[in-house]
Steps between C-alpha positions, in 0.01 A plus 500: 500500500532763775775764472742460792823660372554842343812592305569870446722663244714764669549820300176663392296279733646536851790739439465833316778518237470879481559541875785252480676686219459834677638387834761247397772747387517686832478179704785350302715812524457499879583129523820525298613813684445327834699195391780653294511866595466809288218744446157345432448766235803369311358147507167641382670683212665172401163327502352766273793477258473122486126509433560744214740252340318186622492302176878506460542285812265232367555518122679164460292318764191296412236479771289286265785263414623169633654639820282801588564496875878490455467792259289689756769468769771600251302813413448579867875467559579738214254755634644476851858540376393812317373654823843459658681623189285812457530599866874430512444256784750209534352166399439255784649149466369306200300254709332777696421690180344191339290427808385862522400494131256220583377651826500869409135527404387296797692729736360809327137392457460401863572860603168647383131420458380489139194288568160596365282641780238223479752216502529461877126497585429262210773261616368528854155397381629210292721365777211529749284299258758220503654534155863404436678795334796480265686693232589407143708778346747550218718693746775309683413366844720752681328790324160360599603465863651847515190669360267300726712573808505870419121504464452299821332219306745210515343338809171449314653251260492159662500340155785482250672807357611399151748735332653484155830368633322196643329426168802590286309731266330840498212354300170444679370230274310185594813315615586778746164460671519122498839530670350734759212259561743214543698694760181595681353149483178642352274400214405757233129484582575593861687817407434854384756737343478880513721658230514824307667395176397297198779242524422419864127483441531276193763278661285442808193433285697249291604327824133449592493766774218746566636845407410855600648786298579804717470792258567817694380829347845656552685200359839617370577192291444572131464137396147429366251307710243396237611137511517504879142629531388217274695232688414617854201365686449844656643852479535722808624863522703422815513239775214639708234275353711184497385347835136547406555358154669186634232462766226503235701264280539245779135538600388430145722193489347378824147548363593308186633211707181490704287496185702210359420277798241230430 
């Protein structure tokens, strides 16, 4: 079966987590200062203090439990309240605060470009070749959209963007991919997944999808990839070789079909 749809993971595949972490604090400080006043440096100091005590805001929340998305938004609300408390800024109305807790990262991430340098030309090539492009990520949909907007990549994705809040879990097991395929109206054998982590690679493989592991030399994630290398159909050091790889894969499938004709 010919590959027609490509699903990308977000962080570590299209978006550089290191660039994101470096630029996010200043972008957020500027955003909050613009909206609620005060010195951006004071908002930045609050961010640094919160990061230093990060676990205390999430200690009684269970992102692997029965209501992980609800727990995520509760944690985001606690973090946002702390920014106001530490800067001595009056809290906005409760409804506004709750909405901002859910939209904060979207509003921040869309302010800067953290995309890998090869992402845009690779997506250009894939779109020109007629592939449908989508995202399956364990980040919430709003976070995905913010990062893609900031990198100038959102317009490339004419397929579905599937975030953790749509699936209801941060896991990227088989059921997550089947849910993504259902939303996209695609069959597993028509799809390819590009992911950089073992859970995503194994989950896509279990769902019957062709999988490419993107293992960057400067990968900052300490989780081991031995199982992912074993499960993946191919391993690439970045996205540069992906269009060529898919082209050869589809060509080989076409040759096989021709040879099977009587």
